[in-house]
Backbone bond lengths (Angstrom), bond angles and torsions (degrees), N, CA, C in turn:
res aa  C-N    CA-C-N  psi(-1)  N-CA   C-N-CA  omega(-1)  CA-C   N-CA-C  phi
1 S - - - 1.454 - - 1.519 113.12 -
2 H 1.339 117.45 -19.62 1.463 120.53 -179.16 1.528 109.03 -67.57
3 P 1.340 118.17 143.54 1.473 120.24 -179.42 1.528 113.85 -54.91
4 Y 1.325 118.46 -35.66 1.468 120.79 178.75 1.530 110.28 -66.45
5 T 1.313 117.13 -43.19 1.469 121.46 178.45 1.524 110.19 -62.84
6 Q 1.323 116.71 -40.16 1.470 120.38 178.22 1.527 110.74 -60.71
7 A 1.328 116.71 -42.20 1.471 120.19 179.51 1.525 111.15 -66.11
8 L 1.332 117.43 -40.50 1.468 120.31 177.63 1.527 111.50 -62.43
9 L 1.322 116.72 -45.90 1.467 120.77 -179.45 1.529 111.47 -65.38
10 A 1.325 116.83 -37.50 1.473 120.36 179.50 1.527 111.43 -68.04
11 A 1.332 117.60 -26.71 1.464 121.43 -178.49 1.524 113.26 -83.91
12 S 1.320 117.85 -13.68 1.466 119.67 -177.67 1.532 110.66 -73.49
13 P 1.335 117.40 140.33 1.462 120.48 -178.95 1.535 111.05 -67.58
14 K 1.294 115.01 147.55 1.466 121.28 179.33 1.526 108.93 -105.39
15 P 1.334 117.66 141.47 1.462 120.21 -178.79 1.532 113.39 -70.02
16 D 1.320 117.16 -20.86 1.457 121.73 -178.88 1.530 109.09 -107.13
17 P 1.341 119.09 109.11 1.465 120.53 -178.17 1.526 113.19 -64.81
18 E 1.329 117.11 -18.67 1.463 120.80 178.74 1.528 111.59 -80.64
19 M 1.324 116.09 -14.40 1.459 120.95 -177.86 1.533 109.04 -70.68
20 A 1.314 116.47 119.56 1.459 120.92 -179.02 1.525 109.51 -78.01
21 T 1.317 115.25 127.99 1.461 120.08 176.44 1.514 109.26 -134.20
22 E 1.304 115.34 150.67 1.451 120.87 178.09 1.519 108.32 -106.35
23 R 1.309 116.55 121.01 1.462 121.11 177.91 1.520 108.72 -79.79
24 I 1.304 115.14 144.99 1.462 121.19 177.30 1.528 106.84 -108.80
25 A 1.316 116.41 112.07 1.462 121.25 179.39 1.522 108.24 -90.60
26 L 1.320 116.10 113.34 1.456 120.20 178.75 1.515 109.64 -80.41
27 K 1.313 116.10 133.79 1.456 121.81 178.08 1.516 108.22 -110.35
28 G 1.295 116.79 170.76 1.454 121.09 176.99 1.511 112.18 97.73
29 D 1.313 114.58 -176.30 1.454 121.80 -176.20 1.514 111.71 -86.79
30 I 1.327 116.17 136.33 1.464 121.36 174.35 1.522 107.04 -73.10
31 P 1.339 117.59 126.35 1.462 118.85 -177.99 1.522 112.53 -68.03
32 S 1.317 115.44 147.71 1.454 121.68 178.94 1.526 109.91 -78.26
33 P 1.337 118.33 129.15 1.463 119.56 176.96 1.537 111.70 -70.99
34 I 1.324 116.63 -21.50 1.468 120.81 178.69 1.527 111.13 -79.53
35 S 1.312 116.01 -37.36 1.460 121.26 -179.18 1.526 108.65 -135.37
36 P 1.353 117.66 75.18 1.462 120.37 -177.07 1.527 111.41 -65.64
37 P 1.326 117.36 154.12 1.462 120.49 179.38 1.529 110.86 -67.46
38 S 1.303 115.43 161.80 1.463 120.56 177.46 1.527 109.78 -68.60
39 G 1.312 115.42 161.20 1.466 120.35 177.31 1.512 111.89 67.13
40 C 1.308 116.23 -135.49 1.463 122.02 178.77 1.529 108.97 -73.14
41 V 1.314 117.21 122.08 1.468 119.98 -176.48 1.529 112.60 -69.25
42 F 1.320 118.62 -15.43 1.465 121.74 178.67 1.529 111.98 -89.85
43 R 1.305 118.36 -7.30 1.468 121.73 -170.86 1.523 114.46 -59.71
44 T 1.334 118.05 -26.57 1.467 119.86 -179.18 1.524 112.47 -70.65
45 R 1.326 116.98 -14.35 1.471 120.88 179.86 1.527 112.47 -121.94
46 C 1.326 117.11 -3.93 1.463 121.56 -175.16 1.528 111.36 -78.63
47 P 1.332 117.51 128.27 1.463 119.78 179.22 1.531 112.86 -71.93
48 H 1.333 117.54 -10.86 1.467 121.30 -178.09 1.520 113.31 -108.92
49 A 1.337 117.68 7.11 1.464 121.49 -175.45 1.526 111.60 -63.56
50 I 1.323 114.94 141.08 1.457 123.16 174.21 1.528 106.86 -126.78
51 E 1.318 117.22 173.38 1.464 121.16 -177.97 1.527 112.21 -56.59
52 A 1.311 117.74 -36.34 1.467 121.05 -179.81 1.524 112.18 -61.94
53 C 1.305 118.14 -24.67 1.469 121.97 179.25 1.528 110.58 -65.40
54 A 1.328 117.68 -26.86 1.459 121.78 178.90 1.526 111.19 -80.57
55 Q 1.315 117.28 -17.89 1.455 121.57 -174.63 1.520 113.95 -97.46
56 T 1.324 117.54 -26.35 1.457 121.79 -170.49 1.525 111.74 -124.20
57 V 1.335 115.82 130.52 1.469 120.06 171.09 1.524 105.39 -81.49
58 P 1.330 117.87 115.68 1.461 119.51 -175.91 1.529 111.89 -70.03
59 P 1.337 116.85 135.80 1.466 119.56 177.72 1.526 110.74 -77.40
60 L 1.317 116.32 149.89 1.460 121.24 175.82 1.522 107.20 -75.66
61 E 1.319 117.25 120.12 1.459 122.22 -177.22 1.521 110.41 -131.00
62 E 1.312 115.67 148.58 1.457 120.99 176.31 1.520 107.96 -77.90
63 I 1.334 116.77 121.07 1.464 120.23 -178.78 1.523 112.26 -99.78
64 S 1.322 115.99 -21.68 1.463 122.42 170.88 1.523 105.89 -156.60
65 A 1.291 117.54 170.05 1.460 121.55 -174.46 1.532 111.64 -52.47
66 G 1.335 116.41 112.04 1.450 121.38 177.50 1.518 115.52 79.31
67 H 1.319 118.63 4.33 1.463 123.00 -178.87 1.521 109.23 -119.70
68 Y 1.342 115.16 125.55 1.452 121.54 -175.60 1.520 110.72 -120.52
69 S 1.314 115.63 152.86 1.452 121.03 176.73 1.518 108.93 -152.62
70 A 1.318 116.28 150.47 1.455 122.44 175.26 1.520 107.48 -116.78
71 C 1.320 116.37 90.44 1.462 121.86 -178.01 1.522 108.16 -153.06
72 I 1.338 116.67 132.46 1.460 118.92 178.96 1.526 111.99 -78.27
73 R 1.317 117.13 -12.71 1.470 121.06 -179.19 1.522 110.25 -96.00
74 K 1.320 116.47 57.65 1.473 122.23 -175.55 1.529 112.78 -56.08
75 E 1.323 116.81 -30.99 1.462 119.89 -178.96 1.519 112.05 -62.84
76 L 1.329 118.07 -24.88 1.462 121.77 179.52 1.521 112.81 -85.13
77 L 1.324 117.01 -26.06 1.461 119.82 -171.96 1.516 112.90 -61.39
78 S 1.303 118.71 -43.96 1.459 119.52 -179.04 1.526 111.47 -76.60
79 N 1.334 116.66 -23.38 1.472 120.18 -178.62 1.517 113.85 -83.90
80 T 1.349 117.79 -20.37 1.458 119.75 -175.14 1.519 112.83 -115.73
81 A 1.307 117.12 9.60 1.467 119.55 -177.21 1.518 110.78 -63.09
82 V 1.321 116.08 138.03 1.453 122.22 177.50 1.521 108.31 -79.73
83 A 1.296 116.84 127.63 1.463 120.45 178.27 1.522 109.70 -73.45
84 R 1.289 116.85 134.84 1.471 122.44 178.05 1.510 108.71 -116.21
85 P 1.337 117.21 137.55 1.461 119.92 179.43 1.517 111.26 -68.70
């Protein structure tokens, strides 16, 4: 459900070329692994980032049975999840 996971899943090749998929093009700066940004390290590329994302490291939380995400914008996670067959 996390925006980064959605982008990774959208970028994976599909075995059926007829299967319609929407690619998610991430914009923004790729964070440095040597000097990661404050707060959520994905916030520099996240389309849903807000100022609070720079202030808080999001805790890993279970959002549904067996599914975890680290995002302070929990209200978006269930609304933007990519459906998987």
